[in-house]
C-alpha positions in Angstrom: -33.4 225.3 -39.7 -30.1 226.4 -38.2 -27.8 228.0 -40.7 -24.3 229.2 -40.5 -21.0 227.9 -39.1 -22.2 227.3 -35.5 -21.9 224.5 -32.9 -24.5 224.3 -30.1 -22.8 222.8 -27.1 -24.9 221.2 -24.3 -23.2 220.6 -21.0 -25.6 218.2 -19.3 -25.7 216.5 -15.9 -28.1 213.5 -15.6 -31.7 214.5 -16.6 -31.7 211.8 -19.3 -35.3 212.3 -20.3 -35.2 216.0 -20.9 -31.8 215.8 -22.5 -33.1 213.3 -25.1 -36.0 215.7 -25.9 -33.5 218.6 -26.2 -31.3 216.5 -28.6 -34.3 215.7 -30.7 -35.3 219.4 -30.8 -31.9 220.4 -32.2 -31.8 217.4 -34.7 -35.1 218.6 -36.0 -33.5 222.0 -36.6 -30.5 220.5 -38.5 -28.1 221.9 -35.8 -24.5 220.9 -35.4 -24.6 219.6 -31.8 -22.0 218.5 -29.2 -23.4 217.0 -26.0 -21.1 216.4 -23.0 -23.2 214.4 -20.5 -22.0 213.9 -16.9 -23.8 210.8 -16.0 -23.7 207.2 -14.6 -26.3 206.1 -17.1 -25.4 207.2 -20.7 -28.1 207.9 -23.2 -28.8 205.5 -26.1 -29.8 208.1 -28.7 -33.2 207.3 -30.2 -32.2 209.2 -33.3 -28.7 208.8 -34.9 -27.4 211.8 -36.8 -24.0 212.6 -38.1 -24.3 216.2 -37.0 -24.6 215.1 -33.3 -21.6 214.3 -31.1 -22.6 212.7 -27.8 -19.9 212.0 -25.2 -20.7 210.4 -21.8 -18.3 211.5 -19.2 -17.8 211.8 -15.4 -15.7 215.0 -15.8 -16.7 218.2 -14.1 -18.5 221.1 -15.7 -15.2 223.0 -16.3 -13.3 220.0 -17.5 -16.1 219.6 -20.1 -15.7 223.2 -21.1 -12.0 222.5 -21.7 -12.8 219.5 -23.8 -15.2 221.6 -25.9 -12.5 224.2 -26.5 -10.3 221.5 -27.9 -12.8 219.9 -30.3 -14.9 222.8 -31.6 -14.2 223.5 -35.3 -16.9 226.0 -36.2 -16.6 229.8 -36.4 -19.2 230.3 -33.6 -20.1 228.6 -30.3 -23.3 228.6 -28.3 -23.3 227.0 -24.9 -26.7 225.6 -23.9 -28.1 224.4 -20.6 -29.5 220.8 -20.7 -33.2 221.7 -20.3 -33.6 225.1 -21.9 -34.1 226.3 -25.4 -32.8 229.0 -27.8 -34.9 230.2 -30.7 -33.9 229.2 -34.2 -34.9 232.5 -35.7 -32.6 234.5 -33.4 -29.7 232.1 -33.8 -29.7 232.6 -37.6 -30.1 236.3 -37.1 -27.2 236.4 -34.6 -24.9 234.4 -36.8 -25.7 236.7 -39.8 -25.0 239.7 -37.6 -21.5 238.4 -36.6 -20.7 237.4 -40.2 -21.2 241.0 -41.3 -19.8 242.8 -38.2 -16.3 241.6 -37.5 -15.8 244.1 -34.7 -18.3 242.3 -32.5 -17.2 239.3 -30.4 -20.6 238.1 -29.2 -24.3 238.6 -29.8 -27.3 237.7 -27.7 -31.0 238.4 -27.4 -33.7 238.7 -24.8 -34.5 236.0 -22.2 -37.9 234.7 -21.1 -38.6 232.1 -18.4 -41.3 229.5 -17.7 -42.3 228.9 -14.1 -45.1 227.5 -12.1 -46.8 229.4 -9.2 -49.9 228.4 -7.3 -50.7 225.7 -9.8 -50.5 228.0 -12.8 -47.9 228.1 -15.5 -46.3 231.5 -16.2 -44.2 232.9 -19.0 -42.5 236.3 -19.0 -39.5 238.4 -19.9 -36.6 238.4 -17.4 -33.2 240.2 -17.2 -34.9 243.3 -18.5 -31.8 245.4 -18.0 -30.5 243.7 -21.1 -33.0 245.6 -23.3 -31.1 247.8 -25.7 -27.8 246.7 -24.1 -24.6 246.9 -26.1 -21.0 247.8 -25.6 -20.1 249.5 -28.9 -17.2 251.8 -28.1 -14.1 251.4 -30.2 -11.6 251.1 -27.4 -11.7 247.9 -25.1 -11.4 249.9 -21.9 -14.2 252.2 -22.8 -16.4 249.1 -23.5 -15.5 247.7 -20.1 -16.9 250.9 -18.5 -20.0 250.6 -20.6 -20.6 247.1 -19.4 -20.6 248.2 -15.7 -22.5 251.4 -16.1 -24.6 251.6 -12.9 -27.3 253.7 -14.7 -28.5 250.5 -16.4 -29.3 248.8 -13.1 -27.9 245.4 -12.1 -25.0 243.9 -14.0 -25.8 242.2 -17.3 -26.6 238.4 -16.9 -26.1 235.5 -19.3 -22.8 236.3 -21.0 -21.8 232.6 -21.3 -25.0 232.0 -23.2 -24.5 234.3 -26.1 -23.3 233.4 -29.6 -19.5 233.8 -29.3 -16.7 233.7 -31.8 -14.6 230.6 -31.3 -11.4 232.3 -30.3 -13.1 234.4 -27.6 -14.7 231.2 -26.2 -11.3 229.5 -26.1 -9.6 232.5 -24.4 -12.4 232.5 -21.8 -12.1 228.8 -21.1 -8.3 229.1 -20.7 -8.8 231.8 -18.1 -11.3 229.7 -16.2 -8.7 226.9 -16.1 -6.1 229.1 -14.6 -8.6 229.9 -11.8 -9.5 226.3 -11.0 -10.7 225.3 -8.6 -13.0 228.1 -7.6 -16.1 228.3 -5.4 -18.0 231.1 -6.9 -20.3 230.2 -9.8 -20.7 233.8 -10.8 -17.1 234.2 -11.6 -17.9 232.0 -14.7 -20.4 234.6 -15.9 -18.5 237.8 -14.9 -15.4 236.5 -16.8 -17.4 235.8 -19.9 -18.7 239.4 -19.9 -15.2 240.7 -19.4 -13.6 238.6 -22.2 -16.3 239.4 -24.7 -15.9 243.1 -24.0 -12.1 243.0 -24.3 -12.1 241.2 -27.6 -14.9 243.1 -29.3 -18.2 244.9 -29.2 -21.2 243.1 -27.7 -24.8 243.5 -28.8 -28.0 242.2 -27.1 -30.8 242.4 -29.6 -34.4 242.9 -28.4 -35.6 239.8 -30.1 -36.4 236.7 -28.0 -33.4 234.3 -27.9 -33.2 232.3 -24.7 -36.1 230.4 -22.9 -35.2 229.4 -19.4 -36.8 226.6 -17.4 -37.5 227.7 -13.9 -39.7 224.7 -13.0 -36.9 222.3 -12.3 -33.8 222.5 -10.1 -30.6 221.4 -11.9 -27.9 219.5 -10.0 -25.2 222.0 -9.2 -21.8 221.8 -7.5 -21.8 225.5 -6.5 -23.3 227.5 -3.7 -25.4 230.0 -5.6 -25.5 232.2 -2.4 -21.7 232.9 -2.7 -21.9 236.0 -4.8 -19.1 237.5 -6.9 -18.6 240.5 -4.6 -18.3 238.2 -1.6 -15.7 236.1 -3.5 -13.8 239.2 -4.4 -13.8 240.5 -0.8 -12.8 237.2 0.9 -9.4 237.2 2.4 -8.9 233.5 1.5 -9.2 234.3 -2.2 -6.4 236.9 -2.5 -4.2 234.6 -4.5 -7.0 233.8 -7.0 -7.8 237.5 -7.3 -4.2 238.1 -8.3 -4.4 235.4 -10.9 -7.7 236.9 -12.2 -6.2 240.4 -12.5 -3.1 239.1 -14.3 -5.2 237.0 -16.7 -7.3 240.0 -17.7 -4.3 242.2 -18.0 -2.7 239.7 -20.3 -5.7 239.9 -22.7 -5.3 243.7 -22.9 -1.5 243.3 -23.5 -2.1 240.9 -26.4 -4.4 243.2 -28.3 -3.2 244.9 -31.5 
């Protein structure tokens, strides 16, 4: 069972059958759940539960994030894809960790994926550069350098899908709104990493946390081949870059 003051927030787009299964999965775990479903055919929930808030909408992914920021009333937030799972054991472990470590802004764990190749199902650990990863320096700027240390390999993936403190989540969503509209999906992830690092230490535990579904293709409004460095270097994005830099600077200025 899910314990602690946490809301699991599912940002769904169509995929009614898998979404119903996911909702039932969390209901069975006694989770507090908010589902924002972008669809033309809203679900009729097969199981009613007072801990579940289901909202059918035609708003975009980022508009739904803003709605979440306005209605969440728990201490912690976990954003969930609509056909992937998080482990109950780690969620409880992560919430306990944040409860007793106020200097940390977010906590996550290791990620595995399920995929099919040549007719065989496969399951394995991914994002291995996250093993033993944490930014635990006392000063925010030192933590920023920890998070981009090239000795650890590629940059760390999955920051939006960690257990976050509510105010960190709200600050991050506010920054995303200032950058709308933007064409680079990876800006969403990079900015989450930056904001978590500014507002506290970040720990990625070595326990299994996130199970990804690599067997289905989710509908997406972004070009996944438009990488962050390409966005940053594009002459057409100079104004957005200035907004991004000022937004990040404002977070540092507002620190104690």
